[in-house]
Structures are given as structure tokens and as C-alpha cells.
N, C-alpha and C positions, 0 to 999 in steps of 0.2 A: 426562122421557120418558113417565112414566105420565099426566101431564096432557095431553100431546099425543095419546097413544093414546086417552084418554077422550074428547077432542074429536072424534076420528075416528069413534068408536063412535056418538056422538050424531048425527053427520051422516049416517051410513050405516044406522042402525037404522030410519029412517023407511020404508024399503022392506022389507016383511016377508019377501019372497022371499030377500033377501040377508042377513037378520039372523043366521041360523045360521052361514053361511059367514064373515061378518065376525067374529063372536065367536070362531070357531075359529081364524081367522088371527091375531087379536089375542092370543089365548092363546099361540100359537106364537111370536109376536114377543117377548112378555114373557119366555118361557123362553130365547130365543136370547141375550138380554142378561144372563142370570143368571150369578152368580159360581160356581154349582155346575156342575162338569164333566159329571156324569151328566145333569142337566137340559138342558144345552146340546146334548149329543150326541143325546138323545131328541128334542128340538125340531128338530134338523137333519134327522134321519131323517123326521120327519113333514113337514117342509117339502119335502124332495126327492120325497116321494110325493104331496104335495098340489099343488105349483106346476105340474108338467107337465099336470095335468088341467084347469087354468084356461085359458080362451080369452082373457080380458081382465081386467085389474085396474086400478082407478083410480090416478091419479097419486099421490094422498095415501097410499093404502095401500101402493103400491110404495116410496115414500120411507120410510114407517114400517118396512117390511120390511127395507130396506137399512140403516136405523139399527140395527136389531137385529142384522143380520149384521156390521155394523162392530164392535159391541161383542163379538160372538162371536169375531171375529178378535183383538180387543184382549185378551181374557182367555185366549186360547190360548197355552200355554207349551210350550217345547221345539220344536226345529226340525222333527223328523218329524211332530209333531201339526199344526204350523202349515202345513207343505207339503201334508199330506193334506187339510186343511180348505180351503186355497186352491184345490187341484185340483178338489175337489168343487164349489165355488162357481163357478169359471170354466167348468167343463165343462157347467154347466146351460144355457149359451148354445146348445149343440148339441141339447139335449133339448126345448127349448120351441118353440112355434110362432114363425114369423118375426116377427109384430107384437109378441108378448110378449118375444121375445129382444131386439129393438131397444129396447123399453121398459126391460127389465132392464139393458141396457148403459147407457142414458141415466141411469137412476137411480143406478147405480154411480158414474159420473163426477161427478154432482151431489153425492152424499153424500160422496165422498172429498175433493172440493175444499172442501166446507163444513167438514169435520172435520179438515182437514190441519193447520191451525195449532195444534190441541190435541195432536198426536202428539209424544211425547217421543223423545229420541234412542235409547233402548233398544228402542223398538218400531218404529223407522223401517224397519229392514231387511225385516220381514215385509210391510209395506205397499208397499215397493218391489217385492217379489216378487209381490204381488197385482196391481200394475199390469202387470208384465211378462206374467204368465199371462193376464190379460184381453186384452191386445193380441194375444198369440198365439192365443187362443181365437177372437177376432173374425176373424182371418185364416183360421183353420180352419173357422169358420162360413161364410165366403165360398167357401172351396174346396168345402165340402159342397154348396153351391148352384151349383157350376160357374162361379164368378166372374161371376155375372150383373151386368151393368153398372149397372142401376138399383139393385139391392141394394147393390152396392159403393159407389155414390154416396150412398146413404142412411146407410150405416155411417160413411163418412168425414165426412159432414155432422154426424153426432152428435159425432165427435171434435172437429170445428172449433167447433161452437156450444156444446157443453157443457164444453169444456176449453180448447182452444188459443186461441180468440177469444171466450171467454165474457164477457158484458157485466156480470156481477155484480161490483160494486165492493166489496161487503161481504166476500165470500169470494173472495180472490184465488186461493189454492191454486196458486201458481207452481211449487211442487215437483212437482206432478202433471204439469204441462205439460213441465217439464224432463225428467222421466223417460220420458214417452211418446216424446218426440223422441229421447232417447238410445237407446232399445231398438227403435225403429221398424225400422231397417235390419237389425239382428240377427235380429229375429223374422220378417221377410219373406223371408229367405234360403232357408229350407227349401221355400218354395212357388214359387220361381222355376224356370224362366222363365214369364213371363206375356205377354199381348198388349200392344201399344203403347197401345191405348185404356185398358186396365186400369191401366197404369203412369201414364198422365196423370191418371186419377181419384185414384189413391193419392197422387200428389205435389201435387195441387191444394191441399189444406189447408196444406201447408208453404209453397207459393208465396204464398198469401193472408196467412199470418203474416209472411212476409218483406216484404210490402208495407205492411201495416197496423199490425203490432205495434210498440209503442214500448219493448218490453222488450229491452234489448241482450243480456242473458244468454241469453234464448230464441233470439235471432237467431244468437248465437255457437254455441249447442248445435246448431242446424240445420246450420250451415256445417261444424262440426267432426265431427259424428257421422253426417251423411247425405251431403253433397255432396263433401267432401274424400275420404272413402273410395271413393266412386264414381270420382273423378278419378284416384286412385292405381291402382285396378284397371283403369281404361281405359288408362293408360300401360303397365302391366304386360302387358295383353293385346296391345297394339300392338307391344311389343318382342318378345313371343313369336311373333307372327305374322310379323314381319320375319325372325326367325331360323328360320322354317319348322318350328317345334316343334308336334308333334301332341298330345303328352301335356300338356294344360292342365287345371289345377284347375277344378272346376265353379263354385266361388265367383268366381274370377277371370273365367271365361268369362261368367257371367250378369251380374255387376255391371259388368264392363268393357264388355259389349255395350250395357247401358243408358246408360253414360256416352258411348259413341261414336255411338249411333244415335238417341237421344231428342231431339237438337237443343237441348241446354241452353243453348248460347251465345246463340242467337236469343231463347230464352225469357227469360233473365236481362236481355238488353238491352231487351226489351219491358217487363219489370217495372220496371227501373231508370229508364227514360225516361218512364214513365206519370205522369200528373198526380196520381194517387191515392197514389203511393208516398210514404212518410214520408221526409223529407229525410235523417235520420240513417242510413237503411238503404241509401242509394244506393251508398255506398262499398263495402259488402260485395257488393252485387249486381253492380256493374261489375267488381269484382275476380274474382269467380267467372266472369263472362262472358269475361274475358281468358284465364283458364286453360283453359276449355272450348273457346274459339275456337282457341287454339294447338294443342290436342289434335286438333280436327277438321281443321285445316289439315295437320297432320302425317299424319293418316290419308289425306287426299286426295292429298298429295304422294307417299306410298308406293305408291299404286295398289292397295292391299290391300282386298278386299271382305270385310267382316265381316257375315255374315248374322244377322238377328235370330232367336234360337233359338225353336223352336216351343213353345207352352205344354204343360204336363203335362196329359194327358187320360187318364182311366181308362176304357178300352174293355173292359168285361167281356164283351161279346158277340163280340168279335173272335176269330177262330180262329187258333191258333198252329200253323204247319205242323210235322208230325212229322219228326224226323230219321231219314233212311233209312240203315241200317247198310251199310257197304261190304263186300261179300263178295268175297274173292279169287278170281280165275279159276283153272281147273284148271292152266293153264300155269304160273302163279305157284307153285302148290303143288308141281308137279314140280320146278321150279328150286330151291325150298327143300329138297326131299328130296335133290336132287343135291348141293346145298351141304353138307348134313349128312354125306352119304357121303364127300365130298371131305375134310371136316374130319376124319373118322375115319381116312381113309387117311393124312393128314398126321400124326396122332397116332402112328401105328404107326412112323413114321420116327424119332421121338424126336430131333429136332435139338437142338442146344445153345441156351443162352439168347441168346448173341450172334447166332446165325443167325436165331432167331425175331425178334429186335429188328430186324435188317436187313431181313428179309422183310416185316415190317409196314410199315416205312418205305417200301419200294419199292412196296407195294400202294397206299399212300395217294397217292404221287406219280404212279402209273401209268407209271413208268419203270423198266425192268429193265436193270441194268448188266451187260453181257456183254463180257469182254475179247476183243481181237482174236486170231485164231488159235486153235488147239487146245491150250490150256494145261492140260487136265485138268479144266476147269470146264464143267459142263453146266447149262443153265437150262431148266426145264420150266414155262413160263408164269410163275407167281408164286414158284416155289421154285428154289433154287440148290444143286447138289450138287458135292462135290469127290471126285475119284478118289483111290485109294490112292497112286498115283505122285506126284500133286501134293502130297499131305500129306507124303510122305517127303522130297521136295525142299525143301519149306518148312522141315521140321524140321532138315535138314542145314544150310541157310542160317542158321537161327537159332543153331545150335550154333557155327558159324564166327564169327558176329558176337559171340556171347557170349564166346568165347575172345579175340577181338581187343580187346573192351572191358574184359576182365578182371573180368567179373561173377562173384561168388561163388555157390556153390550154397546159401549160408545164407539168401538172400532179401533181398539189398540192394536189388534192383529191385522196384518195385511191379507190374511186368507179370506176374511169376511169382506165382501164387496157390496156394492149397492144393489145388486140384482135381486137378491131374495133374503129375507130375515132368517134368523136361527130358529126362533120359536114361532109357533103357529098362532099365538094369541094376538088379537088385533088391538092396536093402541089407538085410542080415541084422539081426535084432533083437538078437542076442547081441553083447556088447561084447568086442572082441578086445584082447589084450595088445599093447602097443606096445613095439617093441624099443628098446634104448638108443640105437642109431644114429639112428633116426627122431626120438627125443626131442631129441637134440642138434641135428639139422638144423632142427627146428621152433624150437628156442631160438635158433639162429643167425639164422634169418629174422626172428624177433621182435626180436632185438637190432638188426638192420639197420634195421628199421622205426622203432625207437625213436631210433636215431642220426639218421636223416633228419629225424624230427620235432624232435629237439633242435636240429639245425642250423637248421631253419626258424624255430623259436620262440626257442630259447635260454633256456628257463626250466624248472624242475623240475615245476611244477604243470601238469597236462595236462587237456585237455577234448576229448572225442570228438564229432564231428559227422558225421551220416550224410546222404548225398545221396539224395533220393527222385526217381526218374524220373517217377513219377505226378504230382507237384506241379510239375515243371519242364518238361513236354513238352506240346505241342499236337498233336492228331491231325489229319493231313491225308490222309485215305484217297484213294488213286488207283485202287483196285481193290476188288472186293467184300470185305466183312469176313470173314475166315476163322473157323472155329470156335475156341473158346477153348482147346481142348486143344493146338493147334499151337504157340502161343507165338511167333509170328513178330514180329520187331521192326517197329514201325510207321515210316512215313516222317514224321519229326517235325522240328520246329524249336524251339530253346530259347526259352522264354518269359521267362527271367530266372533269376537264381541263386536256388535254394531255400535257400541258406545264409545266414548272417548277413552284415552289411556288413563289408567288409574281408577276407573269406575268399574266395580264388579257387575257381572250380568245379573239380571233379575227384574222385578217389577219396577214401576216408576218410583224414583226416590228424589228427594230434594237435596241437592248438593250445594254446599256453600261455595260462593264465588270467591275467588282469590283476589283480595284487595291489593291495590297498588301501594307500594312503599313510598312514603313521602320522604324526600331527601331534605335533610336539615341544612339550612343555609349557614355558612360560616360567617361569623361576626368578627370583625377586626377589633382587637383590644386597643383602645386609645389611652395613652398615658396622660394623666392630668398634670399639667405643669403650669406654673405661674408666669405671667408675662413680665417683661423687664420693667414696664411702667409701675406695676404693683410693687415690684421689688424695690424700686427707688422710693416710693411713698413710704413703704415700711422702714426703710433705712433712715429717711428723714424724720419719721416719727420717733425712732429710737434716739436720734441725735438731739432733737429739741427737748428742753427741760420741762 
């Protein structure tokens, strides 16, 4: 590298006006390739201050500069340091003049392809990141200049001539081409939508590669990473449009519109049938042509019009209309005041919870249920009130039904809550002594209940089951819901037994519990036999006189 730098100095020092500038730039280039971190960071600061001031730099000097920058990235360790360095180098495209920016991008691609074969596996990721950031910065550079068609054409020509279709056989650098094609669609997404003319210029280098390149891997990368994602997004957008969905992702909308409206089917047919097309690439081109043609015919058959989205334009001078606040009219304020006063009046009445619930339901439905005739129920617009006579009649009916059904006062039914008792009689807190006659009567009644339970079950073990009306009844109100203190029986139908299977519905009964069957243990039968010793004794006894 030092010999190359020395040769550059000898050719440039002949001009005395440029001698000082050349020596200064060469010193900076030597420091950029240094192994010392402090020297590299100082040289990078000097470069970022010196390069934007230059209007034009020779091709040899720019190549030397990029060789120093290449080794500056080579020596950078740790991911945050590498990312910061790559961001600084790629963002310089936006700070330089347009001719110098194009020269800077061209020298970057040439240097990277020349040095690509010497990059080891451990340093490959940071150079992949460098390619991605430069592709993104080149699109940002075009956006800064409002996507000028001529400037866009010059930038894409640099990518085509210096990388994708470079004629240098010594330095292939195929990895650079593969990664540019792989990140192309991902990096253009933030800048979409664009005009149709801009899209044609952006896709032109890819079309030229598909015609002329003999690299099958590069052709497959273009198909898999550019046109197949466009095809998938086009199908998704068409399906969403058929289902009349308005909430569509911006990525699907932008990429799907490109696939549907750019006329790729006719373009691929033209490329595949041209005489300049490489014979091995025709199969890929005609395959893509069939897929895009099928998609375009489906769009035409559906009758859906997909407009091409308008490009993003930053209009700083355009005025944004101010939002005018809506001020309520005096009549509205009066109605609100009247509503508040009516709410206060309703609060004074203190209705029960069930009455509030019913009133809110009727307000929502705008239907007030009023029974026929004068039954003691009066409705005033949104509220329903009950007279004392109506409450007394309902209470008497409830007591009659409770006596007929045999409901206890202990709380067997779930209709009776803790809020108010059924009867108006007051129960004293003191415990009264029970006479012997009353005790005997209560014992006799308990014995009768036990006898009936024993007859039904026939077993000593007993199990008590309580019947809950709350879990077994379905409300079918045919009149306005009365207040909760009245405790009237509802008109209900049984929903099914709340008891266990095999138990008939009815009052509390004592059911026998099913006892567990005890398994009998099997006992082995042992045959009793006499031992040989006893047999000998018996034999001896028989032999002796």
C-alpha cells in the first residue's frame, strides 16, 4: 500500500498548486489504515472535515482513499464501533456534492469487489452491513434530490457497471452482487410509493442482469428476493380488495401495487423472447411471465381498480388548515342543565337496585312497559312507581304461594335475600325457653321425617341435599320488575333438576349414601401333609414288637 501511495504522490506533485493538498490527503490515508485505534479515529475526523470541502478528486486518489477506508473497517472491533463507523462512511454520500458523491459511490463498489476475495469469515458480517447501509444511503441521496430521473439513472448505472455487470474478470466479487440484490427490495420499502417512471429506472439494472448474466446464482437471487415477494404481495392485495377490506398494510399496498400495475408479464415476455437473452435464463423469465400474467388476468376478471399510489412529496410551504373547536349552542347547555336537575330529582326518590336496572333497560330500548288497566302502577316517562296498595297485594300473594310451596323461613329459596324479611312481625333477640310439650312435638315431627327418609332409602347412612330455586328457574317476566323488597314469586319454568342424577326434584330429603363394597381377600388352601421324619417314626413303631 505504501508503494502505491508513493506512486500517486510522484504523479500528483508535478502540479505545485495541488502538492500541499495531495500530501495532506496521503497522510490521512496512511493513518486510516493504521493498527492504532487513536490514529484511525483522528484520521477519520480529519477526513470528514476535509472531504466535503473538495469539489473534485482524481480517480487514483479516490481509490487510495477507499483502500484506506477499507482497512479502517477491517481493523474496527466490536459491533457498536463497527456500526458507528459504517454509518459515518455511508452518510457522507449526503454531505458531498453530487459529482463527488457519485464518484465516492463508484470507488466504494470498485474497492469492495477488488478486496472481497481476501475477506475472511469472521469479518464478513460487517462488510455485509456496509453494503446494506450504502444501498440505503444511495436511495436516501435520491430522495434528497426529489428522485430526479436523470440522477436516478446515473446512480443505477453505477450499480450496473461497477458491480452487477462489471467486466473485470480479475476481480469477480460475486458476493457483493449477491448481497446488493438481496437487500434491494428491503431498503427501497421505506421510500415507497414512487412514480412509475422511477420504478422503471430502478428495475432496469435487474432486467439487464436477467438477460445478459451467466451467473445462475445471481439470477436466482433476483427471482427469490425481488420478484417473488412482489408476486406474493400482489396476490395478497388482490385478495384483500376482493374482500373489501380497507385496513391494508402499507407494505402490502405499495409492493402489491407495483406487481399489479407495472406490467411485468409483458416485460418478462419481451426479455425472454429477445435475441440478446442468454439461453439459460429464458426458463426463469418465462416462468415469472406466467405467474404475473395469471395475476394480471385475475385482476382484470375481478373488475377491481387498483390505483397507483401517489409518491411521497415533502411540501414544507403547504399550509395546514387549523381545526375549529365546536362550541355548544345555548339550547344545548340548557338541556344539559335540565338533565342534571332531573337526575338530582331521581336521586331523591332512592329507588331500589332492581328498579334502577329495569329503568335503564327501558331507556335504552325506548319502550316503556305499562300494564293494562289501573293496577296501582304509574309510569312517568322513564320512571315507574308502585302504589302502597299494589305492594300490599303482591306481598299477600307471595305469602300465599310460600305457604302452598312449603318454603321455610330459614332461607331454602334463593329468592329471599338478607335485605328485608317476608313477614312484618318483629323477632326479639332474647332466646325464649321452650316448653316440654313443644320439644316433644318437634321431636315427633323429626322422627316422622326420618321414617319417610328411611322408607325411601332403606339405609342408616344419610346425605342431605338442598334444592336451590335460583339455579333451577328461568325468569320470564310478563310485567315490570317490582322492587326487591316485595319478594313476589316470578313466573318461571324449570330449567332442569339442580339435584344430582337419580334424585327426584322436591323438598329436602335424606338420601342414603352408597357404601363401598368390601373386596374379599382370596385365601390359599394349604394341603396338610406329614413330614418324612414323622413317617419314619411311625414306620419304626409298627416294626417294633
